[in-house]
C-alpha positions as CSV (number, residue, x, y, z in Angstrom):
1,M,-29.6,-17.1,26.2
2,P,-32.9,-15.0,26.5
3,Y,-33.1,-12.5,29.2
4,K,-35.2,-13.6,32.2
5,R,-38.6,-11.9,32.5
6,N,-39.9,-10.7,35.8
7,E,-42.6,-12.5,37.8
8,A,-45.8,-10.5,37.9
9,V,-46.2,-8.1,40.8
10,V,-49.0,-8.9,43.2
11,C,-49.8,-6.0,45.6
12,R,-51.2,-6.1,49.2
13,D,-54.7,-5.3,47.9
14,G,-54.7,-8.0,45.2
15,F,-53.9,-5.8,42.3
16,R,-51.5,-7.5,39.8
17,M,-49.6,-6.3,36.9
18,S,-46.5,-7.5,34.8
19,V,-43.6,-4.9,35.0
20,Q,-40.9,-5.6,32.3
21,A,-37.7,-4.1,31.0
22,H,-35.6,-5.7,28.4
23,D,-34.7,-5.5,24.7
24,G,-38.0,-6.5,23.5
25,A,-40.1,-4.3,26.0
26,Y,-41.4,-0.7,25.7
27,C,-38.7,0.7,28.1
28,H,-35.9,3.0,28.4
29,P,-33.2,2.1,28.0
30,R,-34.3,-0.6,25.7
31,C,-31.8,-3.3,26.5
32,D,-31.3,-6.3,28.8
33,G,-30.0,-5.9,32.2
34,A,-29.6,-2.3,32.5
35,L,-28.4,-1.0,35.8
36,K,-31.3,1.5,35.9
37,Y,-34.3,1.9,33.8
38,T,-36.2,5.2,33.7
39,Q,-39.3,3.9,31.8
40,V,-40.7,0.4,31.9
41,E,-43.6,-1.7,30.4
42,I,-46.6,-2.6,32.3
43,G,-48.9,-5.4,31.1
44,Y,-52.2,-6.9,31.7
45,P,-53.1,-5.3,35.0
46,S,-55.8,-7.2,37.1
47,H,-58.2,-4.0,36.9
48,R,-58.3,-0.6,35.4
49,E,-55.9,1.7,37.1
50,E,-56.5,5.3,36.2
51,I,-52.9,6.4,37.1
52,I,-51.5,4.4,34.0
53,M,-54.2,5.0,31.5
54,P,-52.3,7.7,29.6
55,W,-49.8,5.0,28.6
56,A,-52.4,2.4,27.6
57,E,-51.8,0.9,24.1
58,N,-55.5,0.0,23.9
59,P,-57.5,2.1,26.5
60,D,-60.7,0.3,25.7
61,E,-59.5,-2.9,27.1
62,P,-57.4,-1.8,30.1
63,T,-56.8,-5.3,31.5
64,Q,-55.8,-6.8,28.1
65,T,-53.2,-4.4,26.9
66,V,-49.7,-3.1,27.5
67,Y,-48.6,0.3,28.7
68,G,-45.3,1.3,27.2
69,Y,-42.6,3.7,28.4
70,V,-44.2,4.2,31.8
71,P,-41.9,6.4,34.0
72,V,-40.7,4.3,36.9
73,E,-42.0,7.0,39.4
74,I,-45.5,6.3,38.1
75,V,-45.0,2.6,38.6
76,T,-43.8,3.2,42.1
77,T,-46.9,5.2,42.8
78,V,-49.2,2.4,41.6
79,I,-47.5,-0.1,43.8
80,A,-47.7,2.3,46.9
81,K,-51.4,3.0,46.2
82,H,-52.1,-0.8,46.2
83,G,-50.2,-1.3,49.5
84,G,-46.8,-2.5,48.3
85,I,-45.5,-5.8,46.8
86,L,-46.4,-9.1,48.3
87,R,-44.6,-11.1,45.6
88,G,-43.2,-10.6,42.2
89,H,-40.2,-8.5,40.8
90,V,-39.8,-5.0,39.3
91,P,-36.9,-4.0,37.0
92,N,-33.9,-1.9,38.3
93,G,-34.9,1.6,38.7
94,V,-38.5,0.8,40.0
95,A,-38.6,1.0,43.9
96,H,-39.4,-2.4,45.4
97,L,-41.9,-1.2,48.0
98,E,-42.5,-4.3,50.3
99,A,-46.1,-4.7,51.7
100,L,-46.4,-4.1,55.3
101,D,-48.4,-6.7,57.3
102,D,-50.5,-4.0,59.2
103,F,-51.1,-1.9,56.3
104,L,-54.7,-1.8,54.9
105,V,-55.7,0.0,51.7
106,D,-59.2,1.2,51.5
107,T,-60.5,0.2,48.0
108,S,-64.2,0.8,48.7
109,D,-64.4,3.6,46.1
110,E,-62.8,1.6,43.3
111,K,-64.7,-0.6,41.0
């Protein structure tokens, strides 16, 4: 039976990304169902996110590419920057930071 993929993460400010870790993803360890991953794969974010650009497979198309072997600490930072998780799932090892109702992220400087 194939390993279940995670539902895409949707953050408080609307930022979206797929965060995966399994035997077919660019992650460490590269296996299904690890107790803790140290690096995961991000895919197809809703807009360019500078924090993850060093891991972009195709930096010329930041919303149409995958980001391999991204340290879980970086993923947690991205989630926090965007106000936490409203819905979706992250692999074991990535902190699941729930969005707070009264938390507002100022994104006026971002394009």
